[in-house]
Structure formats: C-alpha cells, structure tokens
N, C-alpha and C positions, 0 to 999 in steps of 0.2 A: 690795370683792364679786368675787369670779375667777369667771367662767364658762367653759363648753365650750359650743358649739354642733355637734351631731351631727348627722350623716346624710348621706344617698347625693350624689352629685355633682348638682347641680343642685336642691337642695330648697331653696334661699333661703336659707342659711347665711349668704353674705357682704351678702346683701342687709339681713339683719335683723341683722348686726354693723352695719354703718352704721349703722343706725336708732339704737342703742344708743351708740353713740360720741357722734350727734348729740344724741341726749335726755338721755342719761345722764353725759355725757364720760369714759366708759370708753374704753379702749385696744384696740383692735383687733388683736392678736397672730396674724397670717397668715404660716404656716410659707414659704411663696413669696415673699411679701415679704420677710420678714427675711433669707433668704435674698439676693434679690438686692441688698437696700438692702445687707447686712453685705461684700456682691462688691465691692462700689464704695465701701466705706468705708475703705479703706485700714487700716484698723488690724491687730493681728496675726489674730486672729480670721477678720478680712473675707478675709485673706490666705489662708489656709487654706481660707477655700471656695470662691476664686477657683479655690486650684489644685487642688480636687477637680473641682469643676465644668467647667471648661479641659480637664482628661482622663477628662471623658464619667463620670465616676464619684457613684455616689451618696452625698450630706454622711450619715455617719454618724448616727446617734442622738446620741450622747454632743455631736456638736457643734450639733445644733439644740437641746437642750439646756441648753449650753453659750449660745448666743444669745437664749434665754429668761432664761435667768439673767440678764444683760446689761440685757435689758430690765425684769424684775423689780426688778433696782438700780437702773437710771434712776428709777423710779417717775412719777410724776404719774399725771391721772387719777383717776377712781375707780373703779378696780378693772382687770383684765383680763378681754379676750373670746377664749378659743383657740378661733385657726378653722382649721379644718385639720390642728391637735394637739391629743390624741395620735389617731394611728390603728390604734397596735397595743396588746397590752395592756402587753408590753416598756417603751412611752412613755411609757402610764399609769402604770405604777410609776416612772417615773424621774419623772414630773412631780409626783405626788405627794413624792417626796423631797425633790425642790425644794423646793416650795411649805413643805413639814414645817421644811425646813434655813432657810428665811427669814421662819419664824412667820409664814406666810400659810395660808390656808386655800383650798381650789374649794368656793364657795357651793353651784354648780347646775349641771347638766348637762342641758341641753335638748336633747333629739332631736328633729327635723324628720320624722314619716313623713312618706312619701308611697306613694301604690300606683304599681310602675314604668313602668307600661305609663300611667297621664296624665302621668306623669314626663315620658316619652321623647316622647310626642305632644308636650307642652309647650313642651323644650327643641328638638324639630325642628322646629317651628312659630312658636316665638320665633327662633332662625337664620333662617328661610325670612323671616321679616317683618323682621329685621335685612338681610337679603342686597336683599331688596326695596326697601329705605330707601337703597342703597347705604352702610349701616352694616358696620362690620366683624363678624366673623363668626369664634367659636372654631376653630381647623381640625378639633375634633375634637366638634364639636354637629352629630353627623349619629347616626340611631338605632344602626347597627352602632360606632362608637365607644363611644355612652352603654350600650352593653350591655354593652363590656368594663371601661368604669370602672365599671359599677355591682358588674361580678361581683369584680373584685378590692376594690369595700365588703365585700362581703357574706363574702368568705371573712378580709378581714383586720382591718377596721373595727367590723362589726357586733358580736363578740365582746362589744365594750365597753360595747354595752347592758346583758347580761348583769352584768356587773362594776361598772358605776354601779349598778343596781338593786340587786346586793346591798349596796352599800354605803349606801343609803338615798337616792343625791344626784341620781338620773333621776327626769326629768318630760319625761314625752311627747306633743306635742302633734301637729298632723293641719298638716302641711306644706305643703298645697296649696290653704288657704285662699286668699284676698285677703289681698295685702303689709300692709293696713292692719288686716287682722281677725290672724292670725297677731301681729304687733307687740302687739297689746292682750293676748293672750293672754297671751305671752313677759312683757311690762311686770306680769301680773296675779300670773304666778309668782314675778317678782323681789321683786315688793311695792315 
C-alpha cells in the first residue's frame, strides 16, 4: 500500500507517518531525510545531491524522483508513505508516472485538515513548552515563520487537494484531534 500524507506544516504528518511505520511496517519516504541520507551515501546520486546542496542550490524534482525511484527499487516494508512529497502538481504527475512505470499504485492520499489559527497556537505553544523543558526547538517554530510556511503551502501544495480529489484518491480528516484519534481515523481509512 502506498499513501501520501498531505497537510500544512505542523499538521502532524510526521507523527502519523511514524505510527504507520511502527504499526504497519510501512516505509516513510521523507524528502528531507532522503536528501540527507543521499548526501552522505557516497553514491553517484548522493554526490549529485551534495554538490547541489553545497552550492546552495535547490535539488531539482528530477533528482528527488530519482531518489524515490531508488527507494522503490529497494523495496521492503508494507508499502510507502510519501511525507513532504509531492509538493506541486508537477511533482504529483512525476510521482504518478514513476509508480506506473514500476507497476505500483497510489492507494490513498490523506489530507490532515487544520484550522490555521489553532495550528499556529499549537506549534508556538509546543515550542514554548519544549524551550521551557530545555529541549531543542526548531528555529522556525514561531508565529511569523509559521505563517510564511503556511502561505507557501497554500500557494504551492494545496492545489494537490483538488488534483487528488478529482482522481478519487483524497480522504480528508481532522488533523487537530488527539494523536490517537487521528491515528485511528487513518487506520480506518486504510483498512
């Protein structure tokens, strides 16, 4: 089973992906993690990623699709969770083509819907609590940065909601519930 988790920054995609990895044996494909892993791998693709990143450039969609292709070829697990990819309609088309070429399908796209104001309060509160406990805090976990990240999400990524809805693959759920409740809803959708 291959799924995409969609939602704005802080909606809980990573948390729910980790649960699916633990409970279902799926493999989480996080773009950021894949880029960091490739960079340190020493492979031809890894060297390409390192040179782009070292030059301060953005890794192209073609390179990211190449990394995803390598992961799909490596297989294992009970399917893949795409976390942080696709982010644009072009990437969604590229992913669909890649899966088709490998004889695989995308089984579900789960959108974690959130209220922006509640989300900002939650992230800022979480960062404040972590800082008070002496835990590391993301530099961009503040109201101003989060609003910029949300705007970027709505400009580039939110069109995917209509794209996957039109394909009949989108399932929208409330992403602001308790972690356990959201996990149960996702599990019910996946069967």
